[in-house]
N, C-alpha and C positions, 0 to 999 in steps of 0.2 A: 184894249177896245174890242168888244164883242160885235160881230157883224151878222146881220140877219137879212138874207135875200128873200124877198116876197115875190113869188112868181105870178106871171100874167101872160099866158100863151097868146091872148088876143092881140097883144102888141107886136107879135111877129107877123110878117107877110105870108100870103099864101092860103091854101085851104087848111082844113082842120088837121089833116095828117102832117102837112108841112110844118104847121105851127107846133105840133107836139114834138116832132123831131128836133126842131130848133130849140124848144124849151128843154128837152132832155139833154141836148148838147150844152146848153147854158148851165144846167144843174150840175153836170159832170165837171164843167169848167170851174164852177164855184167851189165844188168839193176839192178839186186838185189845188186850188189856190188858197185854201185855208179859211174859207168862210165858215163861221161857227154854226150857224143855223140856216136851214132852208125851209121856208114855209110854203107848202104846196097849196096855193089859194086859187083854185081853178073853178070858179063859179059857173053854173049852167051845164055841167056835165052830169049825165045820169050816174047813179051810184056805181053801176057795173063798170062804166067807162072810167070813172074816177079811180076805182080800185085798180084797174089795169094800169092806168097812168101812174098811180102811187107805187105800185110794185116796180115799174120800170124806173121811177125816180129813186126808189130805195137802192136798186142795183147801181144806179149812176152815182150815188153818193159813197159807195163802198170804197175804202182804201185801207192800206195796211194799218195806218194810225187810227182810223175810225174817229177822226176829229170833227166831222161834220154831222150834226144831228138833223134828221128829217122830221119836220112837223107837218101834220095834216090839218088843214083848216077845218075846225068844228067837228069833224067826223071821227069820233073815238073808235067806232067799229072798224072803219077802214084803216085807221092807224094801227090797230092791233093786228088786223088781217095781213097787212103788208110788212109788218115788222118795223114800223117807224118808231122813232124815239119818244114821240109824244104828240101833242096837239096844240094848235093855237086857237084860242077862244075869242070870238067877237064879243063885244061888250054886253050884248043881250042874250048870250048863249048860256050853256050850263055853267055851274060853279066849278072851280077846280076840285073841290071836295067830291062832287058828283062824278067827275071824270076819274078820280082815283078809285072810287067805289066800282065803277064800270071795269076799270083795269084789273082790280082785285078779283071781281066775280068771274072775269075771263080766265083767271088762273095765270096771269102774266107774271113772270118771275121777277121783273123789275118794276119800279114805280115810273109813271110817265113824266116826261119833261113837259111843263105847261107854261106857255106864254099867253098873255091876255091883253086885249085892246083896252086902253083907258084914255079918257078924254079930260080928266080932272085929277087933282091931287086926292080928292076923296075916293075916286074910283081906284086909284093906285093903292091907297091905304086899305081899301076893301079887298083888293086882289092879294095884298100881303097877308091879311088876316085869314084868307081862304087857303093860303098855302101855294099860290102860284110861284113859279120860279123866276119869271121876268114879267114886267109890265112893258107894253109897247105904247108909248105916249104919243098921241097925235091929235091934230096936225101941228107940229111945232111952228113951222114957217108958212103954213098954208096948204090948201088942197086944190089940185088942178081943176076938179069939177065943182068947186065951191069958191070961185075967185073973190066973191064979195064978203065972205065970212071973215071975221077978225080972228086970226090965230092967237093962241096963248103966248107964243114967242118964247124967248129964253127965260123970261121971268116965270111963266107958267111951268116950263120944264124944270126950272130950279126948285120950285115949290114941290113938284111931283117927286123929284129926286131926294127930297128930305124924308120920304117914307121908307119903311123898313123892307125894301125889295129893290133889286137892281132894275133900272129903267133904261129902255132903249128908245132913242129919239127917232120919230118918223114924221115925214111930211115936209117936203121942200128941202131936205138935207142934201147938201152938195159937198164936194171936196173943199170948197172955200169956207163953209160954215160948220163943218163937222167938228173941228177943234173947239169951237165955241160951245157946242153941245156937251163935250166932255168937261169943259171948264165949268159948266153949269151943274155938273154932277152926274151926267148920263154915263152908264156903263158901256154904251156903244150906240150904234145906229142901225136902223132898219130902212130898207129902200127897195123900190122896184126898178125904176128907170136907171138909177145910178149903176146898177149891176147889169141890167139887160141891154143898155145902150152903149156900154163901154167894155173895154178889155178888162176883165175882172182882175187879172194879175196886176195890172197897173193901179186899179182902184185899191186893192188890198195893200199894195206896197206903199202907196201915198197916204192911206189912212192910218196904217200901223207904224209909220216912221215918225 
């Protein structure tokens, strides 16, 4: 099971500095506990502040095994500048092929790791054809800020997982239903609150056993 922690500093209490400290602590915790990917998804920050935070997050993910890959939401330039492993692309963002061109033109010695948000099996198929590494399919079980929308559920996830790319399940995924996502074909899960609101060591242990 691959695990993707999506960050949201606004869920932590306190002022902006307190939230950033708490976020970096949670990122370091996730890296220590073997979370595979961390997506820095901090909307609303000016580019300079985002780059500063991304550099700190990059340091927080470093360990001897280097098993945790830091992904920057949308911003290839900041990902390159801070030494991140790659980017996560929202559904209406650049194509993975365009990101690879940006990476190559910057003279980066390695290819970027690219995950992309998808909301249908067709979008997952397109992500595969464009050379993305993982599709993040959402919202499987629903979205907190869209309570009346009908989620695709496990049937939608199962269809998405038939495409030629690993799929991570996002949206209402819990310890109780994560196994059902794997049974539907998901390569792993992505979450915000599941990681931010709990002891990550316990979450990883329960999910990976």
